[in-house]
N, CA, C and O atoms as a CHARMM CRD file, in Angstrom:
* protein
*
  260
    1    1 MET  N     50.26200 113.29100-148.79300 PROA 1      0.00000
    2    1 MET  CA    49.45000 113.94100-148.09200 PROA 1      0.00000
    3    1 MET  C     50.39600 114.13500-146.59600 PROA 1      0.00000
    4    1 MET  O     50.94300 113.20300-146.00800 PROA 1      0.00000
    5    2 LYS  N     50.41500 115.23500-146.27300 PROA 2      0.00000
    6    2 LYS  CA    51.19000 115.46400-144.85600 PROA 2      0.00000
    7    2 LYS  C     50.38600 115.22900-143.85600 PROA 2      0.00000
    8    2 LYS  O     49.20700 115.13800-144.19800 PROA 2      0.00000
    9    3 ASN  N     50.60700 115.09300-142.70500 PROA 3      0.00000
   10    3 ASN  CA    49.75500 114.85300-141.58400 PROA 3      0.00000
   11    3 ASN  C     50.53000 115.38900-140.05900 PROA 3      0.00000
   12    3 ASN  O     51.70700 115.74700-140.00700 PROA 3      0.00000
   13    4 ARG  N     49.88400 115.36200-139.24100 PROA 4      0.00000
   14    4 ARG  CA    50.11500 115.75600-137.78400 PROA 4      0.00000
   15    4 ARG  C     50.20700 114.36500-136.95500 PROA 4      0.00000
   16    4 ARG  O     50.57900 114.50300-135.78900 PROA 4      0.00000
   17    5 LEU  N     49.97400 113.29000-137.30600 PROA 5      0.00000
   18    5 LEU  CA    49.42800 112.01800-136.74900 PROA 5      0.00000
   19    5 LEU  C     50.80900 111.79100-135.66000 PROA 5      0.00000
   20    5 LEU  O     50.57100 111.53900-134.47900 PROA 5      0.00000
   21    6 LYS  N     51.87300 111.87100-136.02300 PROA 6      0.00000
   22    6 LYS  CA    53.20600 111.50600-135.20800 PROA 6      0.00000
   23    6 LYS  C     53.00600 112.24700-134.02600 PROA 6      0.00000
   24    6 LYS  O     52.97100 111.72800-132.91000 PROA 6      0.00000
   25    7 VAL  N     52.84400 113.71600-134.29700 PROA 7      0.00000
   26    7 VAL  CA    53.04300 114.84200-133.17800 PROA 7      0.00000
   27    7 VAL  C     51.80200 114.78400-132.19500 PROA 7      0.00000
   28    7 VAL  O     51.95000 115.13200-131.02400 PROA 7      0.00000
   29    8 LEU  N     50.54200 114.33100-132.68300 PROA 8      0.00000
   30    8 LEU  CA    49.46100 114.25100-131.96500 PROA 8      0.00000
   31    8 LEU  C     49.50300 113.01700-130.93800 PROA 8      0.00000
   32    8 LEU  O     49.08100 113.15000-129.78900 PROA 8      0.00000
   33    9 ARG  N     49.97200 111.95200-131.35800 PROA 9      0.00000
   34    9 ARG  CA    50.20500 110.67000-131.13800 PROA 9      0.00000
   35    9 ARG  C     51.32300 110.96600-129.91200 PROA 9      0.00000
   36    9 ARG  O     51.10100 110.34600-128.87300 PROA 9      0.00000
   37   10 ALA  N     52.29800 111.69700-129.92300 PROA 10     0.00000
   38   10 ALA  CA    53.24000 111.72900-129.13000 PROA 10     0.00000
   39   10 ALA  C     52.97400 112.54800-127.91100 PROA 10     0.00000
   40   10 ALA  O     53.50600 112.30500-126.82800 PROA 10     0.00000
   41   11 GLU  N     52.03900 113.63900-128.14200 PROA 11     0.00000
   42   11 GLU  CA    51.47900 114.48400-127.16400 PROA 11     0.00000
   43   11 GLU  C     50.78000 113.63500-126.21400 PROA 11     0.00000
   44   11 GLU  O     50.77600 113.97300-125.03000 PROA 11     0.00000
   45   12 ARG  N     50.23600 112.66000-126.55600 PROA 12     0.00000
   46   12 ARG  CA    49.37100 111.81800-125.79700 PROA 12     0.00000
   47   12 ARG  C     50.35200 110.65500-125.11700 PROA 12     0.00000
   48   12 ARG  O     49.85200 109.86400-124.31700 PROA 12     0.00000
   49   13 ASP  N     51.55600 110.58900-125.41000 PROA 13     0.00000
   50   13 ASP  CA    52.46100 109.43900-125.11300 PROA 13     0.00000
   51   13 ASP  C     52.10900 108.17000-125.31300 PROA 13     0.00000
   52   13 ASP  O     52.33600 107.30500-124.46700 PROA 13     0.00000
   53   14 TRP  N     51.42900 107.89000-126.62000 PROA 14     0.00000
   54   14 TRP  CA    51.18900 106.57200-126.98800 PROA 14     0.00000
   55   14 TRP  C     52.11500 106.16700-127.99800 PROA 14     0.00000
   56   14 TRP  O     52.67700 106.93700-128.77700 PROA 14     0.00000
   57   15 SER  N     52.25200 104.91400-127.95200 PROA 15     0.00000
   58   15 SER  CA    53.07400 104.28800-128.76400 PROA 15     0.00000
   59   15 SER  C     52.57400 103.93500-130.30800 PROA 15     0.00000
   60   15 SER  O     51.34600 103.90100-130.39900 PROA 15     0.00000
   61   16 GLN  N     53.16400 103.71400-131.31600 PROA 16     0.00000
   62   16 GLN  CA    52.37900 103.23100-132.60800 PROA 16     0.00000
   63   16 GLN  C     51.45600 102.25400-132.55300 PROA 16     0.00000
   64   16 GLN  O     50.40800 102.19200-133.19600 PROA 16     0.00000
   65   17 ALA  N     51.95600 101.36100-131.62400 PROA 17     0.00000
   66   17 ALA  CA    51.00600 100.11800-131.14500 PROA 17     0.00000
   67   17 ALA  C     49.67100 100.43400-130.48600 PROA 17     0.00000
   68   17 ALA  O     48.60900  99.86000-130.72500 PROA 17     0.00000
   69   18 GLU  N     49.87500 101.43700-129.61400 PROA 18     0.00000
   70   18 GLU  CA    48.67900 101.77700-128.74500 PROA 18     0.00000
   71   18 GLU  C     47.64100 102.64100-129.93700 PROA 18     0.00000
   72   18 GLU  O     46.42800 102.43300-129.92300 PROA 18     0.00000
   73   19 LEU  N     48.11600 103.37800-130.70200 PROA 19     0.00000
   74   19 LEU  CA    47.51100 104.09900-131.58200 PROA 19     0.00000
   75   19 LEU  C     46.73100 103.14400-132.27300 PROA 19     0.00000
   76   19 LEU  O     45.52500 103.36700-132.37600 PROA 19     0.00000
   77   20 ALA  N     47.23300 102.07900-132.78200 PROA 20     0.00000
   78   20 ALA  CA    46.82500 101.18000-133.96500 PROA 20     0.00000
   79   20 ALA  C     45.75500 100.33400-133.26500 PROA 20     0.00000
   80   20 ALA  O     44.76900  99.94300-133.89000 PROA 20     0.00000
   81   21 GLY  N     45.97400 100.00800-131.77300 PROA 21     0.00000
   82   21 GLY  CA    44.91300  99.33700-131.19200 PROA 21     0.00000
   83   21 GLY  C     43.37800 100.30500-131.14400 PROA 21     0.00000
   84   21 GLY  O     42.24600  99.89800-131.40300 PROA 21     0.00000
   85   22 ARG  N     43.74400 101.49400-130.78200 PROA 22     0.00000
   86   22 ARG  CA    42.47700 102.32400-130.64000 PROA 22     0.00000
   87   22 ARG  C     41.71000 102.46600-131.87200 PROA 22     0.00000
   88   22 ARG  O     40.49100 102.63200-131.85700 PROA 22     0.00000
   89   23 LEU  N     42.45200 102.40000-133.01100 PROA 23     0.00000
   90   23 LEU  CA    42.17200 102.55900-134.28900 PROA 23     0.00000
   91   23 LEU  C     41.65900 101.24200-135.09700 PROA 23     0.00000
   92   23 LEU  O     41.05800 101.35000-136.16600 PROA 23     0.00000
   93   24 ASP  N     41.91900 100.12700-134.55600 PROA 24     0.00000
   94   24 ASP  CA    41.83200  98.65200-135.05800 PROA 24     0.00000
   95   24 ASP  C     42.39900  98.70200-136.27600 PROA 24     0.00000
   96   24 ASP  O     41.75600  98.35000-137.26500 PROA 24     0.00000
   97   25 VAL  N     43.61100  99.12300-136.36100 PROA 25     0.00000
   98   25 VAL  CA    44.49700  98.77300-137.42200 PROA 25     0.00000
   99   25 VAL  C     45.89900  98.22200-137.04500 PROA 25     0.00000
  100   25 VAL  O     46.16200  97.98400-135.86600 PROA 25     0.00000
  101   26 SER  N     46.92800  97.98700-138.18300 PROA 26     0.00000
  102   26 SER  CA    48.18700  97.37500-137.59200 PROA 26     0.00000
  103   26 SER  C     49.23100  98.59800-137.10500 PROA 26     0.00000
  104   26 SER  O     49.12500  99.76400-137.48600 PROA 26     0.00000
  105   27 ARG  N     50.07900  98.18600-136.34700 PROA 27     0.00000
  106   27 ARG  CA    51.05700  99.18900-136.19900 PROA 27     0.00000
  107   27 ARG  C     51.83600  99.58400-137.44100 PROA 27     0.00000
  108   27 ARG  O     52.39700 100.67300-137.55600 PROA 27     0.00000
  109   28 GLN  N     51.83500  98.67500-138.31900 PROA 28     0.00000
  110   28 GLN  CA    52.62200  98.99100-139.54300 PROA 28     0.00000
  111   28 GLN  C     51.61500 100.06900-140.52900 PROA 28     0.00000
  112   28 GLN  O     52.23900 100.78400-141.31200 PROA 28     0.00000
  113   29 ALA  N     50.38400 100.17600-140.51100 PROA 29     0.00000
  114   29 ALA  CA    49.52400 100.92400-141.00300 PROA 29     0.00000
  115   29 ALA  C     49.62600 102.28300-140.35400 PROA 29     0.00000
  116   29 ALA  O     49.66200 103.30900-141.03300 PROA 29     0.00000
  117   30 VAL  N     49.67000 102.28400-139.08200 PROA 30     0.00000
  118   30 VAL  CA    50.04400 103.88500-138.54000 PROA 30     0.00000
  119   30 VAL  C     51.27300 104.37500-138.93100 PROA 30     0.00000
  120   30 VAL  O     51.44800 105.53000-139.32000 PROA 30     0.00000
  121   31 ASN  N     52.36500 103.29700-138.81500 PROA 31     0.00000
  122   31 ASN  CA    53.57600 103.93100-139.45800 PROA 31     0.00000
  123   31 ASN  C     53.63000 104.52100-140.80700 PROA 31     0.00000
  124   31 ASN  O     54.09800 105.63300-141.04900 PROA 31     0.00000
  125   32 ALA  N     53.08100 103.64400-141.74200 PROA 32     0.00000
  126   32 ALA  CA    52.74600 104.04600-143.06100 PROA 32     0.00000
  127   32 ALA  C     51.88000 105.50400-143.34800 PROA 32     0.00000
  128   32 ALA  O     51.98800 106.21700-144.34600 PROA 32     0.00000
  129   33 ILE  N     51.13100 105.68600-142.34800 PROA 33     0.00000
  130   33 ILE  CA    50.38700 107.10100-142.57700 PROA 33     0.00000
  131   33 ILE  C     51.19200 108.29500-142.01600 PROA 33     0.00000
  132   33 ILE  O     51.17200 109.43800-142.47200 PROA 33     0.00000
  133   34 GLU  N     52.11600 107.72100-140.63400 PROA 34     0.00000
  134   34 GLU  CA    52.66800 108.88400-140.21000 PROA 34     0.00000
  135   34 GLU  C     53.92200 109.28900-141.32400 PROA 34     0.00000
  136   34 GLU  O     54.13100 110.49000-141.49800 PROA 34     0.00000
  137   35 THR  N     54.63400 108.42800-141.96900 PROA 35     0.00000
  138   35 THR  CA    55.69000 108.58900-142.67700 PROA 35     0.00000
  139   35 THR  C     55.08100 109.24200-144.12200 PROA 35     0.00000
  140   35 THR  O     55.81500 109.89600-144.86200 PROA 35     0.00000
  141   36 GLY  N     53.98600 109.04700-144.36300 PROA 36     0.00000
  142   36 GLY  CA    53.39600 109.73600-145.68200 PROA 36     0.00000
  143   36 GLY  C     53.29400 108.60700-146.89200 PROA 36     0.00000
  144   36 GLY  O     52.84700 108.84800-148.01300 PROA 36     0.00000
  145   37 LYS  N     53.76100 107.41800-146.47400 PROA 37     0.00000
  146   37 LYS  CA    53.71100 106.35900-147.53500 PROA 37     0.00000
  147   37 LYS  C     52.44800 105.88700-147.93200 PROA 37     0.00000
  148   37 LYS  O     52.26500 105.47000-149.07500 PROA 37     0.00000
  149   38 HSD  N     51.39700 105.92600-146.92600 PROA 38     0.00000
  150   38 HSD  CA    50.00000 105.71800-147.30800 PROA 38     0.00000
  151   38 HSD  C     49.01200 106.59600-146.76500 PROA 38     0.00000
  152   38 HSD  O     49.03000 107.02400-145.61100 PROA 38     0.00000
  153   39 ASP  N     48.11700 106.86200-147.66700 PROA 39     0.00000
  154   39 ASP  CA    47.10200 107.77800-147.20000 PROA 39     0.00000
  155   39 ASP  C     46.03600 107.02200-146.64900 PROA 39     0.00000
  156   39 ASP  O     45.68400 106.00300-147.24300 PROA 39     0.00000
  157   40 PRO  N     45.44500 107.38200-145.55400 PROA 40     0.00000
  158   40 PRO  CA    44.31000 106.78100-144.76900 PROA 40     0.00000
  159   40 PRO  C     42.98000 106.63900-145.90600 PROA 40     0.00000
  160   40 PRO  O     42.77000 107.49900-146.76100 PROA 40     0.00000
  161   41 SER  N     42.32100 105.66300-145.77700 PROA 41     0.00000
  162   41 SER  CA    41.04400 105.75800-146.26000 PROA 41     0.00000
  163   41 SER  C     40.10400 106.74100-145.74400 PROA 41     0.00000
  164   41 SER  O     40.47900 107.07000-144.61900 PROA 41     0.00000
  165   42 LEU  N     39.13900 107.29500-146.05600 PROA 42     0.00000
  166   42 LEU  CA    38.19900 108.21700-145.64600 PROA 42     0.00000
  167   42 LEU  C     37.69300 107.94400-144.41800 PROA 42     0.00000
  168   42 LEU  O     37.74100 108.83200-143.56600 PROA 42     0.00000
  169   43 GLY  N     37.13800 106.71500-144.11600 PROA 43     0.00000
  170   43 GLY  CA    36.77600 106.09900-142.98400 PROA 43     0.00000
  171   43 GLY  C     37.58400 106.29900-141.78400 PROA 43     0.00000
  172   43 GLY  O     37.20400 106.84900-140.75100 PROA 43     0.00000
  173   44 LEU  N     38.83100 105.75700-142.03900 PROA 44     0.00000
  174   44 LEU  CA    39.85300 105.68800-140.94400 PROA 44     0.00000
  175   44 LEU  C     40.22000 107.12000-140.80300 PROA 44     0.00000
  176   44 LEU  O     40.56700 107.41000-139.65800 PROA 44     0.00000
  177   45 ALA  N     40.23800 108.13500-141.70000 PROA 45     0.00000
  178   45 ALA  CA    40.75100 109.51600-141.39300 PROA 45     0.00000
  179   45 ALA  C     39.69700 110.00200-140.32400 PROA 45     0.00000
  180   45 ALA  O     40.03700 110.48900-139.24600 PROA 45     0.00000
  181   46 PHE  N     38.28600 109.81200-140.74700 PROA 46     0.00000
  182   46 PHE  CA    37.39200 110.32700-139.71300 PROA 46     0.00000
  183   46 PHE  C     37.57700 109.69400-138.28000 PROA 46     0.00000
  184   46 PHE  O     37.50900 110.34000-137.23500 PROA 46     0.00000
  185   47 LYS  N     37.82100 108.33700-138.37800 PROA 47     0.00000
  186   47 LYS  CA    38.18700 107.64300-136.90000 PROA 47     0.00000
  187   47 LYS  C     39.22900 108.37900-136.34700 PROA 47     0.00000
  188   47 LYS  O     39.09900 108.78500-135.19300 PROA 47     0.00000
  189   48 ILE  N     40.29600 108.63200-137.01100 PROA 48     0.00000
  190   48 ILE  CA    41.43300 109.61400-136.38400 PROA 48     0.00000
  191   48 ILE  C     40.87700 110.82800-136.14200 PROA 48     0.00000
  192   48 ILE  O     41.36700 111.34400-135.13800 PROA 48     0.00000
  193   49 SER  N     40.11400 111.42800-136.62800 PROA 49     0.00000
  194   49 SER  CA    39.75300 112.93200-136.40600 PROA 49     0.00000
  195   49 SER  C     38.69100 112.63200-134.93500 PROA 49     0.00000
  196   49 SER  O     38.64300 113.47000-134.03500 PROA 49     0.00000
  197   50 ARG  N     38.01000 111.52300-134.88900 PROA 50     0.00000
  198   50 ARG  CA    37.14600 111.52600-133.75200 PROA 50     0.00000
  199   50 ARG  C     37.91200 111.18000-132.63800 PROA 50     0.00000
  200   50 ARG  O     37.60300 111.60800-131.52600 PROA 50     0.00000
  201   51 LEU  N     38.97100 110.38200-132.82900 PROA 51     0.00000
  202   51 LEU  CA    39.93600 109.88500-131.77800 PROA 51     0.00000
  203   51 LEU  C     40.68400 111.11000-130.89200 PROA 51     0.00000
  204   51 LEU  O     40.85000 111.15200-129.67300 PROA 51     0.00000
  205   52 PHE  N     41.02900 111.96700-131.78600 PROA 52     0.00000
  206   52 PHE  CA    41.84400 113.30300-131.46400 PROA 52     0.00000
  207   52 PHE  C     40.76000 114.49500-131.16400 PROA 52     0.00000
  208   52 PHE  O     41.01300 115.59000-130.66200 PROA 52     0.00000
  209   53 GLU  N     39.77900 114.11400-131.50100 PROA 53     0.00000
  210   53 GLU  CA    38.74200 115.15900-130.99600 PROA 53     0.00000
  211   53 GLU  C     38.98200 116.57100-131.84400 PROA 53     0.00000
  212   53 GLU  O     38.83000 117.65400-131.27900 PROA 53     0.00000
  213   54 MET  N     39.36400 116.47700-133.23000 PROA 54     0.00000
  214   54 MET  CA    39.62600 117.47100-133.96800 PROA 54     0.00000
  215   54 MET  C     39.30300 117.44300-135.38900 PROA 54     0.00000
  216   54 MET  O     39.38400 116.29500-135.82600 PROA 54     0.00000
  217   55 PRO  N     38.95300 118.34100-136.29600 PROA 55     0.00000
  218   55 PRO  CA    38.69700 118.33700-137.70500 PROA 55     0.00000
  219   55 PRO  C     39.76500 117.62700-138.39600 PROA 55     0.00000
  220   55 PRO  O     40.95900 117.85400-138.20500 PROA 55     0.00000
  221   56 VAL  N     39.27200 116.70900-139.25100 PROA 56     0.00000
  222   56 VAL  CA    40.16700 116.19100-140.16500 PROA 56     0.00000
  223   56 VAL  C     41.23500 117.15500-140.87100 PROA 56     0.00000
  224   56 VAL  O     42.40600 116.83800-141.07800 PROA 56     0.00000
  225   57 GLU  N     40.69300 118.28600-141.18400 PROA 57     0.00000
  226   57 GLU  CA    41.71600 119.36000-141.90600 PROA 57     0.00000
  227   57 GLU  C     42.77100 119.82900-141.06700 PROA 57     0.00000
  228   57 GLU  O     43.84400 120.27400-141.47600 PROA 57     0.00000
  229   58 ASN  N     42.36800 119.69400-139.69500 PROA 58     0.00000
  230   58 ASN  CA    43.46300 119.90600-138.67000 PROA 58     0.00000
  231   58 ASN  C     44.69300 118.89400-138.50400 PROA 58     0.00000
  232   58 ASN  O     45.80400 119.22000-138.08700 PROA 58     0.00000
  233   59 ILE  N     44.32300 117.67200-138.88300 PROA 59     0.00000
  234   59 ILE  CA    45.46900 116.36700-138.72700 PROA 59     0.00000
  235   59 ILE  C     45.94100 116.09600-140.14000 PROA 59     0.00000
  236   59 ILE  O     47.08700 115.66300-140.26300 PROA 59     0.00000
  237   60 PHE  N     45.13600 116.31600-141.32200 PROA 60     0.00000
  238   60 PHE  CA    45.74800 115.91200-142.68000 PROA 60     0.00000
  239   60 PHE  C     45.64700 117.11400-143.31500 PROA 60     0.00000
  240   60 PHE  O     44.62500 117.80100-143.31700 PROA 60     0.00000
  241   61 LEU  N     46.92400 117.46000-143.98700 PROA 61     0.00000
  242   61 LEU  CA    47.41700 118.86700-144.65100 PROA 61     0.00000
  243   61 LEU  C     47.68700 118.29000-146.16400 PROA 61     0.00000
  244   61 LEU  O     48.42200 117.34900-146.46200 PROA 61     0.00000
  245   62 ASP  N     46.89800 119.10500-147.03600 PROA 62     0.00000
  246   62 ASP  CA    47.18600 119.03500-148.38300 PROA 62     0.00000
  247   62 ASP  C     48.77700 119.29000-148.69400 PROA 62     0.00000
  248   62 ASP  O     49.34700 120.21000-148.10600 PROA 62     0.00000
  249   63 ASP  N     49.40800 118.55200-149.52600 PROA 63     0.00000
  250   63 ASP  CA    50.64100 118.67600-149.89300 PROA 63     0.00000
  251   63 ASP  C     51.07100 120.05200-150.27500 PROA 63     0.00000
  252   63 ASP  O     52.24000 120.43600-150.25300 PROA 63     0.00000
  253   64 GLU  N     49.99400 120.79500-150.64200 PROA 64     0.00000
  254   64 GLU  CA    50.23900 122.26700-151.30900 PROA 64     0.00000
  255   64 GLU  C     50.22800 123.19900-150.15200 PROA 64     0.00000
  256   64 GLU  O     50.70600 124.31200-150.36900 PROA 64     0.00000
  257   65 ASP  N     49.75600 122.94300-148.92900 PROA 65     0.00000
  258   65 ASP  CA    49.80500 123.70400-147.88700 PROA 65     0.00000
  259   65 ASP  C     51.21100 123.86400-147.15200 PROA 65     0.00000
  260   65 ASP  O     51.30800 124.57900-146.15500 PROA 65     0.00000
């Protein structure tokens, strides 16, 4: 699954560690999601959506899109 997490994080000038702290996950988890090595759980995807104040589908993109 593709995502815009790295871009959204960079727009706010947050490090991976800062984002991880805001989401209560490890920095490694943020890195794995950003690089597409891991898809977030549905709960984490919604938490990310709320943090960035945008719909989940604006952050996470189907590989076919």
